[in-house]
Backbone bond lengths (Angstrom), bond angles and torsions (degrees), N, CA, C in turn:
res aa  C-N    CA-C-N  psi(-1)  N-CA   C-N-CA  omega(-1)  CA-C   N-CA-C  phi
1 X - - - 1.571 - - 1.515 102.99 -
2 X 1.395 125.82 -28.70 1.489 121.16 -159.53 1.579 104.39 -85.95
3 X 1.350 119.35 -32.83 1.381 121.33 -178.07 1.483 112.65 83.88
4 X 1.292 120.83 -9.81 1.513 123.78 176.11 1.592 104.37 -150.82
5 X 1.265 113.74 148.19 1.446 122.48 -177.27 1.517 112.30 -88.18
6 X 1.305 117.14 152.59 1.394 119.43 -174.94 1.533 114.06 -57.22
7 X 1.206 116.06 -40.73 1.529 119.34 179.13 1.543 112.07 -56.73
8 X 1.315 119.24 -44.43 1.400 120.87 173.81 1.570 115.69 -65.20
9 X 1.291 115.23 -34.61 1.468 116.92 173.92 1.481 112.62 -71.78
10 X 1.200 122.18 -32.10 1.478 124.75 176.41 1.484 107.96 -70.83
11 X 1.265 117.52 -40.44 1.532 117.64 177.88 1.585 106.02 -62.56
12 X 1.253 123.84 -40.71 1.390 125.13 179.93 1.535 111.36 -62.35
13 X 1.389 114.50 -39.90 1.487 117.18 179.81 1.605 106.17 -67.67
14 X 1.250 116.61 -41.71 1.597 115.22 -179.15 1.588 106.14 -63.73
15 X 1.358 125.78 -38.72 1.390 121.84 175.36 1.567 115.65 -56.16
16 X 1.405 111.05 -39.50 1.426 117.45 -178.47 1.605 106.74 -71.88
17 X 1.347 115.49 -35.64 1.468 112.16 178.59 1.519 111.17 -64.69
18 X 1.333 115.55 -42.96 1.430 124.57 -178.07 1.619 106.40 -55.59
19 X 1.280 116.33 -44.38 1.492 122.11 179.46 1.498 112.88 -64.94
20 X 1.370 113.72 -27.76 1.386 120.15 -174.11 1.572 114.42 -95.16
21 X 1.433 107.26 -4.04 1.451 125.60 -178.47 1.697 107.95 57.98
22 X 1.323 112.22 51.01 1.305 119.14 174.58 1.548 114.82 -114.58
23 X 1.215 118.55 143.61 1.545 124.25 179.58 1.434 116.94 -77.56
24 X 1.409 118.63 -22.26 1.348 124.98 -174.66 1.374 113.93 -175.13
25 X 1.380 117.19 171.34 1.471 118.57 -172.95 1.490 103.17 -140.02
26 X 1.406 121.66 131.21 1.449 131.37 175.10 1.580 103.92 -95.78
27 X 1.283 119.70 108.64 1.515 122.10 175.15 1.460 108.21 -85.03
28 X 1.385 117.09 106.09 1.458 120.48 -179.79 1.556 113.10 -105.75
29 X 1.258 115.15 3.33 1.397 120.88 174.38 1.578 111.95 -100.03
30 X 1.263 115.53 113.56 1.551 112.94 -178.85 1.572 114.57 -62.95
31 X 1.321 122.46 -29.38 1.486 121.39 170.74 1.448 112.53 -55.95
32 X 1.411 123.26 -42.79 1.226 131.44 176.30 1.543 119.14 -62.59
33 X 1.393 110.28 -43.54 1.471 116.76 179.37 1.495 112.21 -76.02
34 X 1.276 117.56 -32.18 1.510 116.59 173.53 1.538 109.18 -67.99
35 X 1.333 116.84 -42.47 1.574 115.42 -174.45 1.541 105.24 -71.00
36 X 1.206 125.58 -38.95 1.549 125.83 178.44 1.399 107.94 -64.82
37 X 1.424 125.98 -43.16 1.510 121.81 178.97 1.453 113.06 -89.88
38 X 1.357 119.04 2.76 1.495 117.27 178.34 1.528 115.21 59.31
39 X 1.479 115.73 38.35 1.312 120.91 179.92 1.524 110.50 -116.79
40 X 1.329 119.35 165.99 1.416 129.09 174.01 1.466 109.50 -141.18
41 X 1.323 119.18 152.56 1.430 120.94 -178.37 1.497 105.91 -148.95
42 X 1.301 107.06 -163.10 1.451 119.00 -178.84 1.523 118.37 -145.87
43 X 1.375 110.86 37.46 1.404 122.89 -175.01 1.627 109.67 -68.63
44 X 1.329 114.64 -33.39 1.495 122.56 178.10 1.467 112.22 -117.84
45 X 1.303 118.51 136.64 1.471 123.63 -179.39 1.569 104.37 -59.72
46 X 1.462 107.64 139.84 1.527 122.27 175.47 1.601 110.92 55.67
47 X 1.298 115.52 27.52 1.493 116.75 176.04 1.550 103.80 -147.25
48 X 1.414 116.86 142.04 1.536 122.69 -169.37 1.587 99.83 -92.27
49 X 1.216 125.01 44.23 1.455 117.94 -177.00 1.656 112.85 -103.10
50 X 1.267 112.10 150.20 1.367 125.12 163.66 1.442 111.77 -104.66
51 X 1.432 116.29 118.96 1.467 110.86 178.34 1.550 110.89 -84.21
52 X 1.366 114.11 151.01 1.370 117.44 -175.90 1.575 106.32 162.96
53 X 1.328 113.89 -171.46 1.520 125.76 176.65 1.545 108.27 -133.51
54 X 1.303 110.13 155.59 1.420 114.68 177.30 1.555 108.74 -137.30
55 X 1.266 121.86 131.34 1.415 123.75 169.70 1.490 110.53 -105.10
56 X 1.325 117.60 127.30 1.500 126.90 178.60 1.498 108.08 -112.34
57 X 1.324 122.63 105.37 1.455 119.08 -179.67 1.554 106.18 -94.91
58 X 1.262 111.54 163.96 1.527 116.38 -177.66 1.554 111.97 -67.05
59 X 1.399 112.24 -34.24 1.438 112.56 -178.47 1.544 105.43 -121.60
60 X 1.295 120.04 137.62 1.415 121.48 178.38 1.547 110.08 91.21
61 X 1.296 112.01 178.93 1.504 128.55 -170.49 1.495 107.76 -75.23
62 X 1.323 118.36 143.42 1.523 120.80 175.17 1.619 106.35 -78.64
63 X 1.210 115.83 162.08 1.474 125.46 178.64 1.516 111.76 -121.50
64 X 1.276 115.10 121.91 1.441 125.10 -179.28 1.550 107.38 -99.82
65 X 1.338 114.87 123.17 1.437 121.29 172.63 1.557 111.95 -99.64
66 X 1.263 119.03 87.23 1.338 127.72 176.08 1.516 116.67 -126.37
67 X 1.304 115.01 146.53 1.354 123.53 178.73 1.620 109.81 -57.56
68 X 1.306 120.52 122.62 1.469 115.54 -168.29 1.570 106.01 -79.79
69 X 1.333 121.68 -18.59 1.377 118.69 176.87 1.467 110.24 -65.27
70 X 1.343 125.61 -16.61 1.422 126.61 -172.06 1.567 106.35 -91.79
71 X 1.243 123.15 -4.55 1.411 127.35 -169.48 1.464 108.11 -112.56
72 X 1.366 118.43 122.33 1.456 125.90 174.19 1.519 110.84 -67.12
73 X 1.301 121.86 161.20 1.463 123.02 176.46 1.510 112.53 -60.50
74 X 1.340 116.11 -39.88 1.476 118.90 -179.60 1.669 113.98 -66.33
75 X 1.369 109.72 -42.43 1.559 115.69 170.76 1.347 112.33 -60.90
76 X 1.372 120.27 -44.31 1.497 127.12 178.64 1.515 105.93 -54.86
77 X 1.182 123.72 -51.36 1.406 128.45 -170.32 1.571 107.36 -69.67
78 X 1.355 117.57 -40.04 1.517 120.42 178.28 1.621 103.92 -66.88
79 X 1.340 117.74 -43.64 1.548 110.61 -171.27 1.463 108.29 -71.61
80 X 1.396 122.78 -28.78 1.380 120.83 -175.37 1.558 112.03 -63.92
81 X 1.304 117.61 -22.24 1.505 123.91 170.02 1.630 118.56 -57.42
82 X 1.391 100.93 -29.21 1.601 107.70 -174.29 1.549 113.04 -118.97
83 X 1.308 116.68 -17.47 1.534 122.69 179.02 1.365 115.45 -153.74
84 X 1.428 110.28 165.71 1.449 117.55 175.67 1.628 101.07 -85.05
85 X 1.236 116.28 154.17 1.451 120.75 177.96 1.626 109.98 -121.29
86 X 1.203 118.66 120.86 1.415 126.90 -171.84 1.730 106.32 -127.93
87 X 1.220 112.39 146.61 1.470 115.59 -176.34 1.534 103.84 -65.72
88 X 1.436 111.98 145.00 1.453 122.54 178.54 1.623 111.08 -61.76
89 X 1.379 115.31 -23.34 1.492 123.86 177.58 1.459 107.21 -62.71
90 X 1.343 121.21 -35.85 1.337 124.05 -173.81 1.552 116.25 -78.89
91 X 1.330 113.00 5.55 1.547 113.99 176.11 1.465 108.03 -105.64
92 X 1.240 123.43 132.87 1.488 127.57 22.62 1.684 110.94 -103.14
93 X 1.368 117.48 6.79 1.409 123.32 -179.45 1.518 109.36 -64.64
94 X 1.239 115.48 -38.08 1.471 119.33 -176.40 1.535 112.68 -61.20
95 X 1.284 112.01 -25.75 1.591 119.29 177.60 1.440 111.78 -57.01
96 X 1.316 120.73 -28.36 1.522 124.71 -174.25 1.571 111.25 -59.57
97 X 1.379 117.11 -30.81 1.414 120.35 178.55 1.411 114.66 -89.92
98 X 1.500 113.96 -11.16 1.522 113.50 -176.68 1.469 110.54 -106.89
99 X 1.254 118.96 -21.17 1.622 121.44 -176.23 1.578 104.63 -111.30
100 X 1.382 101.84 132.38 1.593 109.91 177.49 1.507 111.91 -102.55
101 X 1.279 112.53 158.00 1.503 116.59 175.40 1.516 112.59 -62.91
102 X 1.271 117.31 135.02 1.476 119.84 -177.42 1.513 116.96 93.09
103 X 1.355 113.68 -11.69 1.506 113.02 176.46 1.517 116.74 -75.23
104 X 1.196 121.14 159.85 1.458 122.66 170.59 1.444 111.11 -108.70
105 X 1.393 116.40 121.05 1.402 124.64 -177.82 1.492 113.81 -114.56
106 X 1.379 107.43 128.55 1.536 113.66 -174.51 1.500 108.86 -81.34
107 X 1.302 121.83 131.16 1.341 131.73 176.17 1.566 113.27 -117.40
108 X 1.239 121.22 138.69 1.494 120.92 -176.98 1.564 105.64 -78.67
109 X 1.276 115.70 127.70 1.508 123.71 -178.41 1.460 106.69 -67.15
110 X 1.316 122.89 -22.72 1.456 123.54 -171.82 1.486 111.80 -92.50
111 X 1.383 121.59 -24.26 1.387 120.10 -169.04 1.561 112.57 -132.75
112 X 1.500 117.92 -7.56 1.384 113.11 -176.81 1.535 105.40 -98.55
113 X 1.314 106.91 128.72 1.538 112.51 -174.50 1.477 109.63 -81.07
114 X 1.374 113.57 171.50 1.410 123.42 -177.17 1.589 111.81 -62.88
115 X 1.266 116.27 -29.51 1.529 118.79 178.34 1.384 112.54 -68.63
116 X 1.456 118.76 -37.53 1.378 121.18 175.47 1.543 114.95 -67.86
117 X 1.245 114.62 -33.24 1.485 123.21 173.69 1.522 109.91 -64.05
118 X 1.262 118.44 -42.45 1.535 124.74 171.60 1.369 115.12 -63.75
119 X 1.325 114.01 -41.62 1.550 115.68 179.05 1.563 111.75 -60.45
120 X 1.417 113.55 -51.70 1.375 121.35 175.43 1.600 116.59 -48.60
121 X 1.347 108.48 -53.67 1.525 114.53 177.36 1.484 114.15 -66.52
122 X 1.416 121.89 -28.56 1.483 122.53 173.69 1.517 109.88 -67.66
123 X 1.315 122.26 -19.93 1.526 121.87 176.02 1.519 107.52 -87.72
124 X 1.265 122.70 -0.11 1.526 123.79 171.52 1.603 107.97 87.89
125 X 1.289 108.57 27.51 1.616 114.78 -177.21 1.454 101.33 -111.84
126 X 1.357 117.51 157.50 1.457 126.53 174.98 1.581 104.39 -91.38
127 X 1.320 109.87 132.24 1.546 118.62 172.04 1.437 111.71 -86.57
128 X 1.385 127.78 102.30 1.315 130.91 176.98 1.426 110.80 -81.65
129 X 1.294 123.81 94.69 1.603 119.70 -170.33 1.439 107.72 -94.23
130 X 1.317 114.65 125.74 1.449 114.73 -175.85 1.601 105.99 -172.60
131 X 1.287 117.98 -166.29 1.409 123.95 179.41 1.483 114.10 -64.78
132 X 1.252 118.42 137.44 1.457 124.90 175.59 1.443 105.63 -71.65
133 X 1.367 117.51 122.45 1.461 120.29 -179.91 1.624 113.63 -65.72
134 X 1.398 113.69 -22.28 1.473 116.35 170.57 1.448 118.22 -58.67
135 X 1.315 114.21 -38.46 1.509 117.63 176.14 1.411 113.70 -54.20
136 X 1.378 118.08 -47.44 1.434 119.81 177.98 1.527 114.58 -58.03
137 X 1.336 114.57 -37.69 1.355 125.42 -174.87 1.525 107.93 -64.55
138 X 1.403 113.96 -47.93 1.479 127.18 -172.22 1.583 103.85 -67.09
139 X 1.264 118.89 -28.87 1.510 117.71 -178.93 1.486 118.88 -70.54
140 X 1.343 116.23 -31.60 1.424 122.77 178.19 1.542 106.48 -87.17
141 X 1.431 115.12 106.41 1.553 113.31 -178.90 1.500 111.87 -87.70
142 X 1.408 114.86 146.86 1.490 114.90 -179.88 1.619 104.42 -94.87
143 X 1.323 113.77 179.04 1.404 111.26 -171.69 1.536 115.51 -66.95
144 X 1.398 118.25 -27.36 1.447 117.27 177.19 1.388 110.04 -72.57
145 X 1.373 126.56 -28.09 1.462 130.49 179.72 1.523 103.06 -70.23
146 X 1.295 118.01 -50.04 1.504 124.96 179.96 1.556 110.59 -53.34
147 X 1.284 111.06 -51.09 1.486 112.33 179.66 1.446 116.99 -63.00
148 X 1.320 114.33 -37.90 1.489 115.66 174.25 1.500 113.12 -64.85
149 X 1.350 119.29 -39.88 1.463 120.07 -179.19 1.676 106.68 -65.00
150 X 1.256 115.37 -40.31 1.537 114.68 173.39 1.511 114.94 -58.95
151 X 1.376 111.78 -42.12 1.511 112.94 -177.31 1.485 108.04 -71.88
152 X 1.286 123.69 -32.83 1.498 129.83 171.06 1.463 111.53 -55.95
153 X 1.273 119.43 -51.05 1.462 124.18 178.81 1.469 112.02 -60.90
154 X 1.214 121.03 -38.84 1.487 125.71 179.60 1.570 106.37 -67.60
155 X 1.231 117.05 -47.72 1.562 117.97 173.84 1.495 116.98 -59.63
156 X 1.453 114.36 -42.13 1.404 120.49 -178.80 1.429 111.14 -69.92
157 X 1.364 116.88 -42.71 1.516 122.30 173.55 1.458 111.82 -56.35
158 X 1.325 121.66 -50.07 1.391 122.07 178.34 1.573 117.42 -59.13
159 X 1.451 110.27 -32.80 1.485 117.04 -179.38 1.589 101.32 -72.37
160 X 1.253 117.66 -45.39 1.582 115.95 -174.73 1.531 106.79 -64.53
161 X 1.261 121.32 -38.60 1.513 121.03 -172.75 1.577 102.44 -65.88
162 X 1.358 119.41 -43.22 1.489 120.45 178.81 1.381 111.64 -62.70
163 X 1.277 122.58 -39.91 1.480 123.28 176.18 1.370 114.11 -69.73
164 X 1.266 127.25 -39.63 1.431 129.15 172.55 1.488 119.57 -62.68
165 X 1.398 111.64 -36.34 1.473 122.45 167.67 1.541 116.72 -61.96
166 X 1.270 110.63 -43.25 1.505 123.32 173.27 1.540 110.66 -62.22
167 X 1.251 114.00 -46.95 1.487 123.80 -173.09 1.635 109.78 -68.71
168 X 1.280 110.30 -45.21 1.549 114.93 172.51 1.467 115.69 -59.34
169 X 1.445 112.13 -39.27 1.438 114.16 -178.28 1.538 110.93 -73.66
170 X 1.185 119.64 -21.78 1.548 123.95 -179.84 1.657 108.78 -85.13
């Protein structure tokens, strides 16, 4: 359904980080994390989100901070191919081993809270607050995503027509 695998998406994020002269990115928006890792979940009613955080370094594997109880063994195996998995309880303490003093870490101005900025700065890193590069990537749809959207509109339109016909009959 994604049209692009997670490894390729992560490589694109790293190129954007390099262009912005950042050493890493903390993904604090669950939508962005799920899109980047090609995962869906049920942490919130009526929303396919997995709650958690993701750290994407310029060099090496990303680290996903997700409650392991939320991940099936098959999803766990698939995720291990593209990132390290760490319990959500370990965030933000787990950043201590990932972020080095003097690094510049991108934080999303829309979703990263003040506490997260303070955490990064307490590690001796610079918090580069700005637009999440994943938001730009999500905005440009590939052909698979466009086809999926079209199919969803057809299904939703048919469901709406059935509902309106029922409603009119009542």
